Every structure is written in structure tokens, then in C-alpha cells.
C-alpha positions in Angstrom: 46.5 -60.4 -29.9 46.4 -63.2 -27.4 45.4 -66.3 -29.3 44.1 -68.0 -26.2 41.4 -65.2 -25.9 40.3 -65.8 -29.5 40.4 -69.6 -29.0 38.3 -69.3 -25.9 35.8 -67.1 -27.6 35.3 -69.7 -30.4 35.2 -72.7 -28.1 32.0 -74.6 -28.5 30.7 -72.3 -31.3 29.1 -73.5 -34.5 30.2 -71.4 -37.4 28.7 -70.9 -40.9 31.2 -69.8 -43.4 29.8 -68.2 -46.6 32.5 -68.1 -49.3 34.5 -70.8 -47.6 35.7 -72.4 -50.8 37.3 -69.3 -52.2 41.0 -68.4 -51.6 40.5 -66.5 -48.4 37.7 -68.8 -47.2 40.0 -71.8 -47.3 42.6 -69.8 -45.3 40.0 -68.9 -42.8 38.7 -72.5 -42.4 42.2 -73.8 -42.0 43.0 -71.1 -39.4 39.9 -71.9 -37.4 40.8 -75.6 -37.4 44.4 -74.9 -36.4 43.9 -72.1 -33.8 40.4 -72.8 -32.6 40.1 -76.5 -32.7 37.5 -76.6 -30.0 34.9 -75.2 -32.3 31.8 -77.4 -32.4 31.3 -77.4 -36.2 32.2 -75.3 -39.3 29.4 -75.4 -41.8 30.5 -74.2 -45.3 27.9 -73.0 -47.8 28.9 -74.7 -51.1 27.3 -74.7 -54.6 27.5 -77.9 -56.7 30.2 -77.2 -59.3 31.9 -79.1 -62.2 29.8 -82.3 -61.6 30.9 -82.3 -57.9 28.5 -82.3 -55.0 29.1 -79.8 -52.2 30.4 -82.6 -50.0 32.8 -83.8 -52.7 34.0 -80.2 -53.1 34.7 -80.0 -49.3 36.5 -83.3 -49.4 38.7 -82.1 -52.3 39.3 -78.8 -50.4 40.5 -80.6 -47.3 43.0 -82.5 -49.4 44.8 -79.3 -50.4 48.3 -78.6 -49.0 47.0 -75.9 -46.7 45.2 -78.6 -44.7 48.2 -81.0 -44.6 49.0 -80.3 -40.9 45.6 -81.7 -40.0 46.2 -85.1 -41.6 47.3 -86.5 -38.2 44.1 -85.4 -36.6 41.3 -86.4 -39.0 38.7 -85.8 -36.2 39.3 -82.0 -36.6 38.6 -82.2 -40.4 35.3 -83.9 -39.7 34.1 -80.6 -38.1 34.0 -79.1 -41.6 30.5 -79.9 -43.1 29.3 -78.9 -46.5 25.9 -77.2 -46.8 24.4 -77.1 -50.3 23.3 -73.7 -51.1 23.9 -70.5 -53.0 24.6 -67.1 -51.4 22.8 -65.3 -54.2 19.5 -67.1 -53.5 16.8 -66.4 -51.0 17.4 -68.3 -47.7 20.9 -69.0 -49.1 19.4 -71.4 -51.5 19.1 -74.1 -48.9 16.3 -76.5 -48.2 13.9 -75.5 -45.5 14.9 -78.2 -43.1 18.6 -77.4 -43.6 17.9 -73.7 -42.9 16.0 -74.6 -39.8 18.9 -76.6 -38.6 21.4 -73.8 -39.3 19.2 -71.3 -37.5 19.0 -73.5 -34.4 22.8 -74.5 -34.4 24.9 -71.6 -35.8 26.2 -69.1 -33.4 28.6 -67.2 -35.7 28.3 -66.4 -39.4 31.4 -65.4 -41.3 30.9 -64.0 -44.8 33.8 -63.9 -47.4 32.3 -63.0 -50.7 33.6 -61.3 -53.8 30.9 -60.0 -56.1 31.6 -59.5 -59.8 29.3 -57.4 -61.9 29.9 -57.7 -65.7 28.6 -55.0 -67.9 28.7 -55.7 -71.6 28.7 -52.6 -73.8 
């Protein structure tokens, strides 16, 4: 696949990644930053967890070794924006004004979810 075609397609796009803090989500976000650095923004839907706000979780994620190559270009990392929400909730568990903003800005939605269903017998 010609990477310039892919990069051209993503140029100027605003992306919402659902499941972006999981293993494959982190890989996807890093790949977008590295190969499609001309994206406008990458919103990542994030639940609060372990006493961390969604923004703090994204900050921690961006400190992982996979994002090391972007340390010299912090402007690229600023394109990753946490959106508080929950993919299991109606309207992704976001506030109405945030959902309105996402609807008006987002041009691509990428979903990387793994669903576990536990049955106790």
C-alpha cells in the first residue's frame, strides 16, 4: 500500500477513536501520529479510571515508549485529545455539548473494542 495515498486521505481529518487506550488503540493512535501527522485532531474516548481523569490517562499514555519517537515534536502529541465518556452508554456517555462538538468536527470514527461477557454459573 502506498503510504502517501493513506496519508493524503487522512490529511485534515478529525478522528474519534473509541477504544484508543487499549493495546491496539495505542498502536493505532501512534501509527496515525507517525504516518498521518497532517490529521487535524485525534479525539480519544476515555473513561475515568483509577482516580485518573481522562486527560490524565491520555497524558500517561503519551509517555509510553511507543510514543517516544514523538518527543521531538510535541505539537503532534497535542493533536490527541481526551473525551470523557463510556462506549457502553447512550451517546457514548458524553455531555450534550461535547457530543454536539464531536458531531460537528469528527469526520472519521475508528472503533477498537473488545467486549467481555461474564457468565457465572
